[in-house]
VMD Tcl script that builds the backbone (N, CA, C; Angstrom):
set m [mol new atoms 579]
animate dup $m
set s [atomselect $m all]
$s set {name element resname resid chain x y z} {
  {N N MET 1 A -22.619 82.476 143.291}
  {CA C MET 1 A -21.327 81.906 142.952}
  {C C MET 1 A -21.122 81.991 141.439}
  {N N VAL 2 A -19.944 82.370 141.033}
  {CA C VAL 2 A -19.582 82.446 139.624}
  {C C VAL 2 A -18.318 81.625 139.427}
  {N N SER 3 A -18.321 80.766 138.401}
  {CA C SER 3 A -17.132 79.970 138.083}
  {C C SER 3 A -16.662 80.317 136.686}
  {N N HIS 4 A -15.366 80.331 136.494}
  {CA C HIS 4 A -14.775 80.584 135.186}
  {C C HIS 4 A -14.175 79.278 134.684}
  {N N LEU 5 A -14.652 78.778 133.564}
  {CA C LEU 5 A -14.159 77.535 132.987}
  {C C LEU 5 A -13.234 77.890 131.833}
  {N N CYS 6 A -11.953 77.633 131.989}
  {CA C CYS 6 A -10.953 78.061 131.013}
  {C C CYS 6 A -10.345 76.867 130.290}
  {N N HIS 7 A -10.331 76.913 128.967}
  {CA C HIS 7 A -9.674 75.891 128.157}
  {C C HIS 7 A -8.192 76.221 128.105}
  {N N SER 8 A -7.397 75.521 128.866}
  {CA C SER 8 A -5.972 75.799 128.986}
  {C C SER 8 A -5.160 74.868 128.094}
  {N N GLU 9 A -3.972 75.304 127.689}
  {CA C GLU 9 A -3.083 74.463 126.880}
  {C C GLU 9 A -2.426 73.367 127.703}
  {N N THR 10 A -2.467 73.484 129.022}
  {CA C THR 10 A -1.820 72.500 129.889}
  {C C THR 10 A -2.820 71.972 130.904}
  {N N LEU 11 A -2.842 70.662 131.058}
  {CA C LEU 11 A -3.642 70.024 132.106}
  {C C LEU 11 A -2.681 69.650 133.220}
  {N N ASN 12 A -2.980 70.075 134.427}
  {CA C ASN 12 A -2.069 69.749 135.518}
  {C C ASN 12 A -2.788 69.267 136.764}
  {N N SER 13 A -3.941 68.676 136.592}
  {CA C SER 13 A -4.689 68.139 137.714}
  {C C SER 13 A -4.771 66.625 137.602}
  {N N ARG 14 A -4.527 65.946 138.682}
  {CA C ARG 14 A -4.664 64.488 138.702}
  {C C ARG 14 A -6.122 64.074 138.571}
  {N N ARG 15 A -7.040 65.014 138.803}
  {CA C ARG 15 A -8.468 64.711 138.683}
  {C C ARG 15 A -8.953 64.768 137.240}
  {N N THR 16 A -8.131 65.292 136.334}
  {CA C THR 16 A -8.505 65.397 134.924}
  {C C THR 16 A -7.830 64.282 134.134}
  {N N VAL 17 A -8.618 63.568 133.336}
  {CA C VAL 17 A -8.081 62.503 132.486}
  {C C VAL 17 A -8.156 62.966 131.036}
  {N N LEU 18 A -7.033 62.878 130.333}
  {CA C LEU 18 A -6.991 63.167 128.903}
  {C C LEU 18 A -7.188 61.855 128.159}
  {N N PHE 19 A -8.196 61.807 127.277}
  {CA C PHE 19 A -8.415 60.670 126.396}
  {C C PHE 19 A -7.987 61.117 125.005}
  {N N GLN 20 A -6.849 60.631 124.531}
  {CA C GLN 20 A -6.270 61.015 123.242}
  {C C GLN 20 A -6.632 59.960 122.203}
  {N N GLU 21 A -7.309 60.362 121.118}
  {CA C GLU 21 A -7.616 59.407 120.053}
  {C C GLU 21 A -6.327 59.000 119.359}
  {N N GLU 22 A -6.141 57.711 119.222}
  {CA C GLU 22 A -5.018 57.141 118.485}
  {C C GLU 22 A -5.601 56.296 117.357}
  {N N PHE 23 A -4.780 55.931 116.413}
  {CA C PHE 23 A -5.244 55.193 115.241}
  {C C PHE 23 A -4.317 54.019 114.985}
  {N N THR 24 A -4.903 52.877 114.655}
  {CA C THR 24 A -4.107 51.704 114.330}
  {C C THR 24 A -4.734 50.998 113.138}
  {N N PHE 25 A -3.904 50.343 112.346}
  {CA C PHE 25 A -4.401 49.573 111.211}
  {C C PHE 25 A -4.621 48.121 111.579}
  {N N GLU 26 A -4.187 47.718 112.757}
  {CA C GLU 26 A -4.344 46.336 113.201}
  {C C GLU 26 A -5.657 46.185 113.940}
  {N N ASP 27 A -6.185 44.983 113.971}
  {CA C ASP 27 A -7.372 44.674 114.749}
  {C C ASP 27 A -6.908 43.956 116.005}
  {N N PRO 28 A -6.748 44.672 117.133}
  {CA C PRO 28 A -6.175 44.062 118.320}
  {C C PRO 28 A -7.119 43.137 119.064}
  {N N SER 29 A -8.408 43.154 118.717}
  {CA C SER 29 A -9.342 42.316 119.465}
  {C C SER 29 A -10.421 41.785 118.539}
  {N N GLU 30 A -10.977 40.708 118.914}
  {CA C GLU 30 A -12.145 40.166 118.230}
  {C C GLU 30 A -13.278 40.231 119.231}
  {N N GLY 31 A -14.266 41.060 118.991}
  {CA C GLY 31 A -15.384 41.109 119.915}
  {C C GLY 31 A -15.528 42.446 120.600}
  {N N GLU 32 A -15.759 42.415 121.894}
  {CA C GLU 32 A -16.103 43.589 122.670}
  {C C GLU 32 A -14.944 44.561 122.823}
  {N N LEU 33 A -15.295 45.783 123.243}
  {CA C LEU 33 A -14.289 46.787 123.560}
  {C C LEU 33 A -13.401 46.256 124.668}
  {N N GLN 34 A -12.100 46.429 124.514}
  {CA C GLN 34 A -11.166 45.928 125.509}
  {C C GLN 34 A -10.343 47.061 126.077}
  {N N HIS 35 A -10.026 46.941 127.354}
  {CA C HIS 35 A -9.159 47.900 128.036}
  {C C HIS 35 A -7.845 47.191 128.285}
  {N N HIS 36 A -6.757 47.780 127.803}
  {CA C HIS 36 A -5.436 47.183 127.973}
  {C C HIS 36 A -4.603 48.099 128.845}
  {N N GLU 37 A -4.182 47.614 130.005}
  {CA C GLU 37 A -3.338 48.417 130.874}
  {C C GLU 37 A -1.905 48.353 130.397}
  {N N ASN 38 A -1.236 49.477 130.495}
  {CA C ASN 38 A 0.165 49.564 130.126}
  {C C ASN 38 A 0.981 49.225 131.366}
  {N N ASN 39 A 1.840 48.224 131.292}
  {CA C ASN 39 A 2.625 47.795 132.445}
  {C C ASN 39 A 3.921 48.576 132.622}
  {N N ASP 40 A 4.180 49.545 131.771}
  {CA C ASP 40 A 5.381 50.369 131.886}
  {C C ASP 40 A 5.214 51.320 133.070}
  {N N PRO 41 A 6.063 51.217 134.126}
  {CA C PRO 41 A 5.897 52.072 135.302}
  {C C PRO 41 A 6.148 53.548 135.013}
  {N N ASN 42 A 6.814 53.873 133.909}
  {CA C ASN 42 A 7.087 55.270 133.567}
  {C C ASN 42 A 5.982 55.889 132.719}
  {N N SER 43 A 4.963 55.116 132.378}
  {CA C SER 43 A 3.888 55.614 131.530}
  {C C SER 43 A 2.569 55.534 132.276}
  {N N GLU 44 A 1.752 56.567 132.101}
  {CA C GLU 44 A 0.427 56.562 132.711}
  {C C GLU 44 A -0.645 56.242 131.675}
  {N N HIS 45 A -0.250 55.757 130.497}
  {CA C HIS 45 A -1.202 55.488 129.419}
  {C C HIS 45 A -1.886 54.141 129.612}
  {N N ASP 46 A -3.193 54.132 129.493}
  {CA C ASP 46 A -3.969 52.918 129.330}
  {C C ASP 46 A -4.580 53.020 127.946}
  {N N ARG 47 A -4.938 51.892 127.363}
  {CA C ARG 47 A -5.488 51.927 126.019}
  {C C ARG 47 A -6.890 51.315 126.006}
  {N N TYR 48 A -7.775 51.963 125.239}
  {CA C TYR 48 A -9.143 51.507 125.068}
  {C C TYR 48 A -9.356 51.337 123.573}
  {N N TRP 49 A -9.595 50.104 123.111}
  {CA C TRP 49 A -9.718 49.833 121.678}
  {C C TRP 49 A -11.156 49.631 121.264}
  {N N SER 50 A -11.470 50.029 120.050}
  {CA C SER 50 A -12.766 49.727 119.478}
  {C C SER 50 A -12.693 48.366 118.803}
  {N N ASN 51 A -13.856 47.850 118.425}
  {CA C ASN 51 A -13.916 46.500 117.859}
  {C C ASN 51 A -13.083 46.334 116.598}
  {N N SER 52 A -13.086 47.312 115.691}
  {CA C SER 52 A -12.388 47.126 114.421}
  {C C SER 52 A -10.911 47.471 114.501}
  {N N GLY 53 A -10.489 48.082 115.580}
  {CA C GLY 53 A -9.089 48.431 115.714}
  {C C GLY 53 A -8.696 49.702 114.999}
  {N N ARG 54 A -9.626 50.447 114.434}
  {CA C ARG 54 A -9.288 51.684 113.726}
  {C C ARG 54 A -8.924 52.812 114.684}
  {N N SER 55 A -9.777 53.109 115.637}
  {CA C SER 55 A -9.524 54.203 116.574}
  {C C SER 55 A -9.600 53.680 117.990}
  {N N TYR 56 A -8.821 54.280 118.866}
  {CA C TYR 56 A -8.896 53.960 120.291}
  {C C TYR 56 A -8.460 55.179 121.079}
  {N N TYR 57 A -8.826 55.210 122.345}
  {CA C TYR 57 A -8.409 56.274 123.242}
  {C C TYR 57 A -7.231 55.803 124.072}
  {N N ALA 58 A -6.207 56.622 124.203}
  {CA C ALA 58 A -5.125 56.407 125.163}
  {C C ALA 58 A -5.372 57.408 126.285}
  {N N ALA 59 A -5.470 56.923 127.519}
  {CA C ALA 59 A -5.803 57.775 128.661}
  {C C ALA 59 A -4.550 58.164 129.430}
  {N N LYS 60 A -4.515 59.430 129.854}
  {CA C LYS 60 A -3.373 59.916 130.626}
  {C C LYS 60 A -3.860 60.987 131.594}
  {N N SER 61 A -3.263 61.033 132.783}
  {CA C SER 61 A -3.576 62.101 133.730}
  {C C SER 61 A -2.274 62.715 134.222}
  {N N GLY 62 A -2.380 63.793 134.956}
  {CA C GLY 62 A -1.182 64.483 135.435}
  {C C GLY 62 A -0.877 65.682 134.559}
  {N N ASN 63 A 0.381 66.061 134.441}
  {CA C ASN 63 A 0.787 67.208 133.619}
  {C C ASN 63 A 0.818 66.812 132.147}
  {N N VAL 64 A -0.059 67.408 131.358}
  {CA C VAL 64 A -0.174 67.088 129.938}
  {C C VAL 64 A -0.306 68.391 129.158}
  {N N SER 65 A 0.457 68.523 128.075}
  {CA C SER 65 A 0.337 69.677 127.194}
  {C C SER 65 A -0.547 69.300 126.011}
  {N N LEU 66 A -1.495 70.161 125.676}
  {CA C LEU 66 A -2.373 69.914 124.532}
  {C C LEU 66 A -1.783 70.441 123.232}
  {N N ARG 67 A -0.723 71.207 123.301}
  {CA C ARG 67 A -0.075 71.739 122.108}
  {C C ARG 67 A 1.134 70.893 121.782}
  {N N GLU 68 A 1.018 70.088 120.716}
  {CA C GLU 68 A 2.133 69.246 120.304}
  {C C GLU 68 A 2.936 69.897 119.195}
  {N N LYS 69 A 2.320 70.822 118.470}
  {CA C LYS 69 A 3.029 71.507 117.406}
  {C C LYS 69 A 3.218 72.964 117.806}
  {N N GLU 70 A 3.951 73.674 116.999}
  {CA C GLU 70 A 4.221 75.079 117.307}
  {C C GLU 70 A 2.912 75.840 117.454}
  {N N ASN 71 A 2.823 76.633 118.501}
  {CA C ASN 71 A 1.612 77.388 118.779}
  {C C ASN 71 A 1.513 78.575 117.823}
  {N N THR 72 A 0.493 78.559 116.976}
  {CA C THR 72 A 0.301 79.647 116.021}
  {C C THR 72 A -0.912 80.491 116.395}
  {N N LEU 73 A -1.401 80.331 117.629}
  {CA C LEU 73 A -2.579 81.067 118.049}
  {C C LEU 73 A -2.242 82.527 118.306}
  {N N ASN 74 A -3.169 83.390 117.971}
  {CA C ASN 74 A -3.052 84.794 118.315}
  {C C ASN 74 A -3.598 84.943 119.728}
  {N N THR 75 A -2.728 85.148 120.709}
  {CA C THR 75 A -3.154 85.166 122.108}
  {C C THR 75 A -4.028 86.363 122.441}
  {N N SER 76 A -4.026 87.396 121.606}
  {CA C SER 76 A -4.894 88.542 121.863}
  {C C SER 76 A -6.308 88.300 121.323}
  {N N GLU 77 A -6.471 87.262 120.531}
  {CA C GLU 77 A -7.770 86.941 119.949}
  {C C GLU 77 A -8.697 86.375 121.024}
  {N N ILE 78 A -9.950 86.763 120.983}
  {CA C ILE 78 A -10.924 86.260 121.954}
  {C C ILE 78 A -11.206 84.796 121.650}
  {N N GLN 79 A -11.211 83.997 122.699}
  {CA C GLN 79 A -11.468 82.566 122.563}
  {C C GLN 79 A -12.975 82.363 122.438}
  {N N ARG 80 A -13.431 81.850 121.293}
  {CA C ARG 80 A -14.850 81.655 121.036}
  {C C ARG 80 A -15.257 80.224 121.324}
  {N N VAL 81 A -16.303 80.038 122.102}
  {CA C VAL 81 A -16.839 78.704 122.355}
  {C C VAL 81 A -17.708 78.325 121.166}
  {N N LEU 82 A -17.418 77.157 120.564}
  {CA C LEU 82 A -18.149 76.709 119.381}
  {C C LEU 82 A -19.334 75.821 119.729}
  {N N LEU 83 A -19.224 75.102 120.841}
  {CA C LEU 83 A -20.225 74.095 121.167}
  {C C LEU 83 A -20.225 73.897 122.670}
  {N N TYR 84 A -21.377 73.750 123.259}
  {CA C TYR 84 A -21.456 73.437 124.679}
  {C C TYR 84 A -22.809 72.806 124.956}
  {N N GLY 85 A -22.913 72.089 126.060}
  {CA C GLY 85 A -24.178 71.466 126.410}
  {C C GLY 85 A -24.137 70.855 127.795}
  {N N TRP 86 A -25.298 70.766 128.421}
  {CA C TRP 86 A -25.457 70.215 129.764}
  {C C TRP 86 A -25.753 68.723 129.698}
  {N N SER 87 A -25.215 67.974 130.655}
  {CA C SER 87 A -25.575 66.562 130.790}
  {C C SER 87 A -26.986 66.473 131.365}
  {N N SER 88 A -27.587 65.287 131.319}
  {CA C SER 88 A -28.971 65.118 131.757}
  {C C SER 88 A -29.175 65.475 133.226}
  {N N SER 89 A -28.182 65.256 134.078}
  {CA C SER 89 A -28.313 65.562 135.505}
  {C C SER 89 A -27.939 67.006 135.827}
  {N N GLY 90 A -27.303 67.696 134.884}
  {CA C GLY 90 A -26.823 69.038 135.141}
  {C C GLY 90 A -25.497 69.071 135.877}
  {N N ARG 91 A -24.892 67.926 136.084}
  {CA C ARG 91 A -23.620 67.856 136.803}
  {C C ARG 91 A -22.429 68.206 135.900}
  {N N TYR 92 A -22.533 67.918 134.598}
  {CA C TYR 92 A -21.422 68.115 133.667}
  {C C TYR 92 A -21.813 69.076 132.543}
  {N N ILE 93 A -20.805 69.768 132.037}
  {CA C ILE 93 A -20.940 70.568 130.821}
  {C C ILE 93 A -19.863 70.086 129.857}
  {N N ALA 94 A -20.223 69.921 128.595}
  {CA C ALA 94 A -19.238 69.621 127.549}
  {C C ALA 94 A -19.030 70.904 126.758}
  {N N SER 95 A -17.766 71.221 126.445}
  {CA C SER 95 A -17.492 72.439 125.682}
  {C C SER 95 A -16.378 72.202 124.674}
  {N N LEU 96 A -16.369 73.047 123.652}
  {CA C LEU 96 A -15.399 72.998 122.556}
  {C C LEU 96 A -15.159 74.438 122.140}
  {N N ASP 97 A -13.900 74.822 121.902}
  {CA C ASP 97 A -13.652 76.190 121.459}
  {C C ASP 97 A -12.851 76.212 120.165}
  {N N GLN 98 A -12.725 77.393 119.576}
  {CA C GLN 98 A -12.097 77.520 118.257}
  {C C GLN 98 A -10.614 77.193 118.269}
  {N N HIS 99 A -9.923 77.373 119.387}
  {CA C HIS 99 A -8.485 77.101 119.437}
  {C C HIS 99 A -8.175 75.615 119.581}
  {N N PHE 100 A -9.086 74.885 120.209}
  {CA C PHE 100 A -8.919 73.440 120.400}
  {C C PHE 100 A -10.123 72.748 119.768}
  {N N ASN 101 A -10.313 72.924 118.458}
  {CA C ASN 101 A -11.523 72.408 117.807}
  {C C ASN 101 A -11.536 70.892 117.650}
  {N N ASP 102 A -10.463 70.223 118.064}
  {CA C ASP 102 A -10.426 68.761 118.057}
  {C C ASP 102 A -10.598 68.192 119.465}
  {N N THR 103 A -10.884 69.060 120.434}
  {CA C THR 103 A -10.869 68.672 121.840}
  {C C THR 103 A -12.178 69.033 122.526}
  {N N VAL 104 A -12.810 68.044 123.177}
  {CA C VAL 104 A -14.015 68.277 123.969}
  {C C VAL 104 A -13.614 68.256 125.440}
  {N N TRP 105 A -14.007 69.289 126.155}
  {CA C TRP 105 A -13.742 69.418 127.588}
  {C C TRP 105 A -15.015 69.044 128.328}
  {N N ILE 106 A -14.896 68.178 129.320}
  {CA C ILE 106 A -16.046 67.811 130.142}
  {C C ILE 106 A -15.775 68.327 131.550}
  {N N TRP 107 A -16.605 69.259 131.969}
  {CA C TRP 107 A -16.424 69.967 133.237}
  {C C TRP 107 A -17.354 69.405 134.293}
  {N N ASN 108 A -16.830 69.181 135.488}
  {CA C ASN 108 A -17.632 68.819 136.649}
  {C C ASN 108 A -17.951 70.121 137.368}
  {N N LEU 109 A -19.213 70.478 137.428}
  {CA C LEU 109 A -19.573 71.773 137.993}
  {C C LEU 109 A -19.378 71.840 139.499}
  {N N ARG 110 A -19.268 70.698 140.155}
  {CA C ARG 110 A -19.012 70.711 141.605}
  {C C ARG 110 A -17.606 71.199 141.922}
  {N N SER 111 A -16.658 70.931 141.027}
  {CA C SER 111 A -15.273 71.314 141.301}
  {C C SER 111 A -14.756 72.403 140.359}
  {N N SER 112 A -15.524 72.758 139.335}
  {CA C SER 112 A -15.115 73.746 138.322}
  {C C SER 112 A -13.801 73.386 137.640}
  {N N THR 113 A -13.494 72.094 137.593}
  {CA C THR 113 A -12.303 71.625 136.877}
  {C C THR 113 A -12.749 70.605 135.844}
  {N N PRO 114 A -11.967 70.437 134.780}
  {CA C PRO 114 A -12.347 69.410 133.811}
  {C C PRO 114 A -12.195 68.016 134.417}
  {N N THR 115 A -13.217 67.197 134.237}
  {CA C THR 115 A -13.163 65.795 134.641}
  {C C THR 115 A -12.435 64.998 133.576}
  {N N ALA 116 A -12.719 65.328 132.322}
  {CA C ALA 116 A -12.105 64.624 131.192}
  {C C ALA 116 A -11.895 65.611 130.053}
  {N N VAL 117 A -10.869 65.340 129.270}
  {CA C VAL 117 A -10.590 66.091 128.054}
  {C C VAL 117 A -10.409 65.048 126.960}
  {N N LEU 118 A -11.249 65.109 125.922}
  {CA C LEU 118 A -11.219 64.115 124.850}
  {C C LEU 118 A -10.654 64.774 123.595}
  {N N ARG 119 A -9.457 64.358 123.212}
  {CA C ARG 119 A -8.769 64.962 122.071}
  {C C ARG 119 A -8.808 64.007 120.884}
  {N N HIS 120 A -9.166 64.537 119.723}
  {CA C HIS 120 A -9.363 63.716 118.532}
  {C C HIS 120 A -8.379 64.097 117.434}
  {N N ARG 121 A -8.261 63.219 116.453}
  {CA C ARG 121 A -7.346 63.453 115.332}
  {C C ARG 121 A -7.907 64.458 114.336}
  {N N HIS 122 A -9.217 64.665 114.351}
  {CA C HIS 122 A -9.882 65.578 113.422}
  {C C HIS 122 A -10.762 66.541 114.217}
  {N N PRO 123 A -11.114 67.691 113.644}
  {CA C PRO 123 A -11.992 68.626 114.352}
  {C C PRO 123 A -13.337 67.989 114.694}
  {N N VAL 124 A -13.832 68.308 115.867}
  {CA C VAL 124 A -15.130 67.801 116.316}
  {C C VAL 124 A -16.220 68.570 115.580}
  {N N LEU 125 A -17.154 67.829 114.975}
  {CA C LEU 125 A -18.266 68.453 114.256}
  {C C LEU 125 A -19.513 68.556 115.115}
  {N N ASP 126 A -19.708 67.581 116.014}
  {CA C ASP 126 A -20.896 67.605 116.865}
  {C C ASP 126 A -20.640 66.787 118.120}
  {N N ALA 127 A -21.307 67.173 119.193}
  {CA C ALA 127 A -21.286 66.430 120.456}
  {C C ALA 127 A -22.657 66.608 121.091}
  {N N GLN 128 A -23.287 65.506 121.478}
  {CA C GLN 128 A -24.640 65.555 122.025}
  {C C GLN 128 A -24.753 64.675 123.263}
  {N N TRP 129 A -25.397 65.214 124.307}
  {CA C TRP 129 A -25.656 64.444 125.526}
  {C C TRP 129 A -26.914 63.607 125.353}
  {N N ASP 130 A -26.891 62.376 125.835}
  {CA C ASP 130 A -28.083 61.536 125.930}
  {C C ASP 130 A -29.052 62.253 126.880}
  {N N PRO 131 A -30.348 62.363 126.536}
  {CA C PRO 131 A -31.272 63.120 127.383}
  {C C PRO 131 A -31.590 62.465 128.728}
  {N N PHE 132 A -31.266 61.173 128.906}
  {CA C PHE 132 A -31.599 60.497 130.160}
  {C C PHE 132 A -30.413 59.907 130.897}
  {N N HIS 133 A -29.274 59.809 130.263}
  {CA C HIS 133 A -28.112 59.180 130.893}
  {C C HIS 133 A -26.915 60.118 130.791}
  {N N GLU 134 A -25.984 59.975 131.722}
  {CA C GLU 134 A -24.737 60.758 131.694}
  {C C GLU 134 A -23.844 60.167 130.611}
  {N N ARG 135 A -24.177 60.441 129.345}
  {CA C ARG 135 A -23.445 59.851 128.226}
  {C C ARG 135 A -23.376 60.873 127.098}
  {N N LEU 136 A -22.151 61.112 126.614}
  {CA C LEU 136 A -21.919 62.075 125.546}
  {C C LEU 136 A -21.474 61.336 124.295}
  {N N ALA 137 A -22.077 61.663 123.150}
  {CA C ALA 137 A -21.668 61.111 121.853}
  {C C ALA 137 A -20.982 62.228 121.066}
  {N N ILE 138 A -19.885 61.872 120.364}
  {CA C ILE 138 A -19.072 62.848 119.637}
  {C C ILE 138 A -18.793 62.308 118.238}
  {N N CYS 139 A -18.834 63.186 117.220}
  {CA C CYS 139 A -18.416 62.771 115.877}
  {C C CYS 139 A -17.452 63.799 115.294}
  {N N THR 140 A -16.576 63.307 114.407}
  {CA C THR 140 A -15.541 64.156 113.808}
  {C C THR 140 A -15.557 64.101 112.278}
  {N N GLY 141 A -16.668 63.652 111.692}
  {CA C GLY 141 A -16.741 63.571 110.240}
  {C C GLY 141 A -16.017 62.370 109.672}
  {N N GLN 142 A -15.669 61.434 110.524}
  {CA C GLN 142 A -14.980 60.216 110.106}
  {C C GLN 142 A -15.912 59.028 110.352}
  {N N GLY 143 A -15.414 57.842 110.225}
  {CA C GLY 143 A -16.207 56.635 110.386}
  {C C GLY 143 A -16.255 56.108 111.804}
  {N N THR 144 A -16.054 56.964 112.797}
  {CA C THR 144 A -16.063 56.552 114.199}
  {C C THR 144 A -16.939 57.502 114.996}
  {N N ILE 145 A -17.700 56.941 115.948}
  {CA C ILE 145 A -18.437 57.757 116.907}
  {C C ILE 145 A -17.832 57.470 118.269}
  {N N PHE 146 A -17.590 58.527 119.028}
  {CA C PHE 146 A -16.923 58.434 120.318}
  {C C PHE 146 A -17.944 58.640 121.425}
  {N N PHE 147 A -17.776 57.904 122.527}
  {CA C PHE 147 A -18.682 58.027 123.662}
  {C C PHE 147 A -17.889 58.262 124.934}
  {N N TRP 148 A -18.466 59.067 125.824}
  {CA C TRP 148 A -17.891 59.276 127.148}
  {C C TRP 148 A -18.996 59.173 128.184}
  {N N THR 149 A -18.719 58.473 129.280}
  {CA C THR 149 A -19.554 58.471 130.473}
  {C C THR 149 A -18.611 58.694 131.651}
  {N N PRO 150 A -19.131 59.005 132.840}
  {CA C PRO 150 A -18.237 59.154 133.992}
  {C C PRO 150 A -17.455 57.879 134.312}
  {N N ARG 151 A -17.922 56.734 133.837}
  {CA C ARG 151 A -17.251 55.459 134.122}
  {C C ARG 151 A -16.325 54.980 133.014}
  {N N ALA 152 A -16.555 55.396 131.774}
  {CA C ALA 152 A -15.775 54.819 130.666}
  {C C ALA 152 A -15.835 55.726 129.439}
  {N N SER 153 A -14.934 55.467 128.515}
  {CA C SER 153 A -14.973 56.107 127.202}
  {C C SER 153 A -14.775 55.010 126.167}
  {N N SER 154 A -15.298 55.232 124.965}
  {CA C SER 154 A -15.143 54.201 123.938}
  {C C SER 154 A -15.239 54.818 122.550}
  {N N CYS 155 A -14.775 54.065 121.573}
  {CA C CYS 155 A -14.816 54.453 120.166}
  {C C CYS 155 A -15.571 53.353 119.428}
  {N N VAL 156 A -16.586 53.722 118.669}
  {CA C VAL 156 A -17.364 52.746 117.913}
  {C C VAL 156 A -17.183 53.047 116.430}
  {N N ASP 157 A -16.588 52.117 115.723}
  {CA C ASP 157 A -16.381 52.282 114.285}
  {C C ASP 157 A -17.641 51.885 113.536}
  {N N ILE 158 A -18.036 52.702 112.569}
  {CA C ILE 158 A -19.196 52.424 111.730}
  {C C ILE 158 A -18.781 51.362 110.715}
  {N N PRO 159 A -19.579 50.291 110.540}
  {CA C PRO 159 A -19.164 49.207 109.644}
  {C C PRO 159 A -19.140 49.580 108.164}
  {N N TRP 160 A -19.790 50.666 107.758}
  {CA C TRP 160 A -19.769 51.080 106.364}
  {C C TRP 160 A -18.641 52.078 106.182}
  {N N LYS 161 A -17.638 51.710 105.423}
  {CA C LYS 161 A -16.420 52.522 105.298}
  {C C LYS 161 A -16.685 53.909 104.724}
  {N N SER 162 A -17.710 54.058 103.887}
  {CA C SER 162 A -17.962 55.353 103.257}
  {C C SER 162 A -18.778 56.298 104.145}
  {N N PHE 163 A -19.342 55.799 105.252}
  {CA C PHE 163 A -20.172 56.644 106.116}
  {C C PHE 163 A -19.290 57.510 107.003}
  {N N GLN 164 A -19.529 58.825 106.962}
  {CA C GLN 164 A -18.780 59.770 107.788}
  {C C GLN 164 A -19.775 60.640 108.548}
  {N N ALA 165 A -19.902 60.394 109.846}
  {CA C ALA 165 A -20.887 61.098 110.672}
  {C C ALA 165 A -20.523 62.568 110.832}
  {N N SER 166 A -21.510 63.445 110.567}
  {CA C SER 166 A -21.273 64.883 110.717}
  {C C SER 166 A -22.175 65.526 111.764}
  {N N THR 167 A -23.341 64.943 112.014}
  {CA C THR 167 A -24.224 65.437 113.070}
  {C C THR 167 A -24.851 64.272 113.799}
  {N N LEU 168 A -25.198 64.524 115.067}
  {CA C LEU 168 A -25.759 63.491 115.931}
  {C C LEU 168 A -27.029 64.010 116.592}
  {N N ALA 169 A -27.959 63.084 116.883}
  {CA C ALA 169 A -29.168 63.435 117.631}
  {C C ALA 169 A -29.640 62.202 118.384}
  {N N TRP 170 A -29.855 62.354 119.694}
  {CA C TRP 170 A -30.403 61.260 120.499}
  {C C TRP 170 A -31.919 61.251 120.354}
  {N N SER 171 A -32.525 60.073 120.472}
  {CA C SER 171 A -33.981 59.993 120.507}
  {C C SER 171 A -34.456 60.680 121.792}
  {N N PRO 172 A -35.692 61.182 121.819}
  {CA C PRO 172 A -36.179 61.874 123.016}
  {C C PRO 172 A -36.148 61.011 124.277}
  {N N LEU 173 A -36.211 59.692 124.131}
  {CA C LEU 173 A -36.170 58.801 125.289}
  {C C LEU 173 A -34.772 58.273 125.570}
  {N N GLY 174 A -33.790 58.679 124.772}
  {CA C GLY 174 A -32.412 58.221 124.963}
  {C C GLY 174 A -32.223 56.805 124.448}
  {N N GLY 175 A -30.980 56.352 124.413}
  {CA C GLY 175 A -30.670 54.975 124.029}
  {C C GLY 175 A -30.514 54.732 122.538}
  {N N ILE 176 A -31.106 55.576 121.702}
  {CA C ILE 176 A -30.961 55.439 120.250}
  {C C ILE 176 A -30.346 56.734 119.724}
  {N N LEU 177 A -29.269 56.591 118.969}
  {CA C LEU 177 A -28.551 57.746 118.439}
  {C C LEU 177 A -28.690 57.770 116.922}
  {N N LEU 178 A -29.077 58.903 116.385}
  {CA C LEU 178 A -29.145 59.108 114.942}
  {C C LEU 178 A -27.869 59.827 114.523}
  {N N ALA 179 A -27.163 59.255 113.565}
  {CA C ALA 179 A -25.963 59.887 113.007}
  {C C ALA 179 A -26.260 60.231 111.553}
  {N N ARG 180 A -25.956 61.455 111.170}
  {CA C ARG 180 A -26.199 61.885 109.797}
  {C C ARG 180 A -24.867 62.012 109.079}
  {N N GLY 181 A -24.819 61.424 107.885}
  {CA C GLY 181 A -23.671 61.564 107.002}
  {C C GLY 181 A -24.045 62.474 105.847}
  {N N ARG 182 A -23.217 62.515 104.817}
  {CA C ARG 182 A -23.498 63.382 103.669}
  {C C ARG 182 A -24.731 62.942 102.900}
  {N N THR 183 A -24.887 61.633 102.706}
  {CA C THR 183 A -25.987 61.154 101.860}
  {C C THR 183 A -26.896 60.153 102.553}
  {N N SER 184 A -26.642 59.844 103.816}
  {CA C SER 184 A -27.469 58.847 104.497}
  {C C SER 184 A -27.495 59.097 106.001}
  {N N HIS 185 A -28.402 58.372 106.659}
  {CA C HIS 185 A -28.544 58.432 108.110}
  {C C HIS 185 A -28.321 57.038 108.673}
  {N N LEU 186 A -27.967 56.985 109.929}
  {CA C LEU 186 A -27.669 55.718 110.581}
  {C C LEU 186 A -28.220 55.765 111.999}
  {N N PHE 187 A -28.902 54.691 112.440}
  {CA C PHE 187 A -29.376 54.589 113.814}
  {C C PHE 187 A -28.462 53.662 114.585}
  {N N LEU 188 A -28.026 54.075 115.766}
  {CA C LEU 188 A -27.216 53.230 116.637}
  {C C LEU 188 A -28.009 52.977 117.912}
  {N N TYR 189 A -28.160 51.723 118.280}
  {CA C TYR 189 A -28.816 51.352 119.524}
  {C C TYR 189 A -27.714 51.171 120.556}
  {N N VAL 190 A -27.672 52.071 121.530}
  {CA C VAL 190 A -26.533 52.171 122.433}
  {C C VAL 190 A -26.896 51.627 123.803}
  {N N ASP 191 A -26.144 50.606 124.256}
  {CA C ASP 191 A -26.289 50.097 125.617}
  {C C ASP 191 A -25.404 50.914 126.537}
  {N N LEU 192 A -25.823 51.050 127.781}
  {CA C LEU 192 A -24.963 51.721 128.759}
  {C C LEU 192 A -23.742 50.870 129.029}
  {N N PRO 193 A -22.566 51.511 129.198}
  {CA C PRO 193 A -21.358 50.721 129.503}
  {C C PRO 193 A -21.401 50.158 130.912}
}
mol reanalyze $m
mol bondsrecalc $m
mol representation Tube
mol addrep $m
């Protein structure tokens, strides 16, 4: 069996959820990550906020276009995959390509369709799977680390404003994430959601 996994400009499957990074200057919550359902019947957006209120994911499914600005891509150019990796169970693949360098695609190999598409405000610099859990960590060179699991997604803001994560590495036993910035390193002890 051979499957072709294509990064398309349009998502049109109800099985695919787009998690769009949004930014706010307000602190909408004190404490744990909160999920806020949107009660507007015409909107499919739910909101997931981080503790500091800086970044959050807005989730949407159905017909979604990933191109919000004028398309300047050369369609004859070969699409190069910049980053990819297998989840610990081998059920999922995460991928990133040069045309959508701010977007991580998470593919379910059982259906050959994206399970989730995580779109960020800045280009993705690194994405790493936890070696023991179905959990992906993502950084964009900013002060936030993003996480995805089959059950949830979240944004964790780094408390040091000057720290900008550029590379990530999980400990060999999982559960501890090393984030590297320009001049320092940071360890995050990550609980499963």
